[in-house]
Structure formats: structure tokens, C-alpha cells
C-alpha positions in Angstrom: -60.9 19.2 22.9 -62.9 16.0 22.8 -64.4 15.3 19.4 -65.6 12.5 17.2 -66.3 12.3 13.5 -69.2 10.0 12.9 -71.8 9.3 10.2 -74.9 11.5 10.3 -77.9 10.1 12.1 -81.5 11.1 11.6 -81.5 12.9 14.9 -78.8 15.2 13.6 -80.9 16.6 10.8 -82.0 19.8 12.6 -78.4 20.6 13.6 -77.2 19.7 10.1 -79.6 22.3 8.6 -78.2 24.9 11.1 -74.7 24.0 10.1 -75.5 24.3 6.4 -76.9 27.8 7.2 -73.8 28.7 9.1 -71.7 27.4 6.1 -73.7 29.4 3.6 -73.3 32.5 5.8 -69.6 31.9 6.0 -69.4 31.7 2.2 -71.6 34.8 1.8 -74.4 32.8 0.1 -78.1 32.8 0.4 -79.7 29.8 2.1 -83.3 29.0 3.0 -83.9 26.3 5.6 -87.3 25.6 4.1 -87.6 21.9 3.1 -84.0 21.2 3.8 -84.5 18.7 6.6 -86.7 16.5 4.5 -84.5 16.8 1.4 -81.4 15.8 3.4 -83.3 12.9 5.0 -84.1 11.5 1.6 -80.6 12.1 0.3 -78.8 10.6 3.3 -81.1 7.9 4.4 -83.1 7.1 1.3 -82.7 4.2 -1.1 -80.5 4.7 -3.0 -78.2 6.6 -0.6 -77.2 9.7 -2.6 -75.3 11.7 0.0 -72.7 10.7 2.6 -72.5 13.0 5.7 -70.2 12.9 8.6 -70.9 15.0 11.7 -68.1 16.5 13.9 -69.3 16.3 17.4 -67.5 18.3 20.2 -68.5 17.4 23.7 -71.8 15.9 22.5 -72.7 18.9 20.2 -72.6 18.9 16.4 -70.0 21.6 15.5 -69.2 20.7 11.9 -69.8 18.4 9.0 -68.6 17.1 5.7 -70.6 15.7 2.9 -69.7 13.9 -0.3 -71.0 12.0 -3.2 -69.6 9.7 -5.9 -69.7 10.7 -9.5 -68.2 9.6 -12.8 -65.7 11.5 -14.9 -66.1 11.3 -18.6 -62.6 12.5 -19.2 -61.0 10.1 -16.7 -63.5 7.3 -17.5 -63.6 6.6 -13.8 -65.4 7.4 -10.6 -64.4 10.3 -8.4 -65.4 11.5 -4.9 -67.0 14.9 -4.9 -66.7 16.7 -1.5 -69.7 19.0 -1.5 -69.1 20.6 1.9 -66.6 20.8 4.6 -67.5 23.2 7.4 -66.3 23.5 10.9 -67.5 26.1 13.5 -64.8 28.4 14.6 -64.1 26.5 17.8 -63.0 23.5 15.7 -60.7 25.3 13.3 -56.9 24.9 13.6 -57.2 21.8 15.8 -56.4 19.1 13.2 -60.0 18.1 12.7 -60.1 19.2 9.0 -57.0 17.3 8.3 -58.4 14.2 9.9 -61.6 14.6 7.8 -59.6 14.9 4.6 -57.5 11.9 5.5 -60.6 9.8 6.0 -62.1 11.1 2.8 -58.9 10.0 1.0 -59.3 6.5 2.5 -62.9 6.3 1.3 -61.8 7.4 -2.2 -59.1 4.8 -2.3 -61.4 2.0 -1.1 -63.9 3.0 -3.8 -61.1 3.2 -6.4 -61.8 6.8 -7.2 -59.5 8.5 -9.7 -59.5 11.7 -7.6 -61.3 13.9 -5.0 -62.8 17.1 -6.2 -64.3 20.1 -4.4 -64.5 23.9 -4.6 -64.2 26.8 -2.3 -64.8 30.5 -2.9 -61.8 32.5 -4.1 -62.0 34.7 -1.0 -61.7 31.8 1.4 -58.0 32.2 1.9 -57.8 30.1 5.0 -59.4 27.1 3.3 -57.2 27.5 0.2 -54.1 27.5 2.4 -55.4 24.4 4.2 -56.1 22.5 1.0 -52.8 23.5 -0.7 -51.0 22.4 2.5 -52.5 19.0 2.1 -51.0 18.7 -1.4 -54.1 19.5 -3.4 -54.0 21.5 -6.6 -56.5 24.2 -7.5 -57.9 24.7 -11.0 -59.5 27.8 -12.2 -63.1 27.3 -13.5 -66.3 29.2 -13.3 -69.3 27.4 -11.7 -72.7 28.1 -13.4 -76.2 27.6 -12.0 -79.4 27.5 -13.9 -82.9 26.7 -12.9 -84.5 23.6 -14.5 
């Protein structure tokens, strides 16, 4: 399989929204595409840049993505990298692409002197949990809350 992992470009935004929808469906979550392309454009390409996105391109077609931000931990008194999403269409799974993405994310976190990398996945996503544990990561039980402003 020929693939590349590259930074998201503006031309990728329609495909990125489709991948976000596929990711939401995979995680059994609701997702409306309304306004997402513009919001992603502002987050990824605006000033300041608020979101970093890499596209996984297979034979010229976007088939996956990862996104991350940098945040600050009060407890650690240091920056950390927060991986918001890592999603690969089924044809990309089990091919080492996820491992390559995680290795690259580790390198970015080291370069930025982050204290750690954080992310979450649903409890039912056993395949992802096995993948992350296999990389040496440690899961912590917490409940995530949402509230409208």
C-alpha cells in the first residue's frame, strides 16, 4: 500500500469533514457537517494556528487523519500535546500507519518539550485500546463532561 502522511492543505477540507463524519459514526456519535469546513479552515490555517492536522493519503486519496493541539497542564506546570483525533478508514488499519503516526506525534511532543501526550477513546473501542496499550501508553479512568456555553 502506497501512503503518505502529510500536513492538511486547504484543498483537503471537504475530505477532512467526510473523515470526521466517518470517525463520529465509528464512535457512535452524532456529527453535523454544517459549518465544519469553515471552522476547520479557521482552526488549521488561521492566525494563530489552533489545530494541527495530518492527512493520511493512500494512492492520492485521503483515507485517514490525526489532529492535535498544545495545551498546558496545571498539575504538571508544563505543556502537553493533546491528540484530538486519530482515524483511519478500514483499508488503512493494521498496516503500521497508526504506529507511524503515533511515532511522529511523539517526536513533535519531544521537540515542543511536552510533558506528555494525552487523548481518549470510547471504552467500547477495544481495537484502539489494544493498539494504544501496545505502544506503551497507560489508560486512566475519567468521565468526560460536555456543557453548552
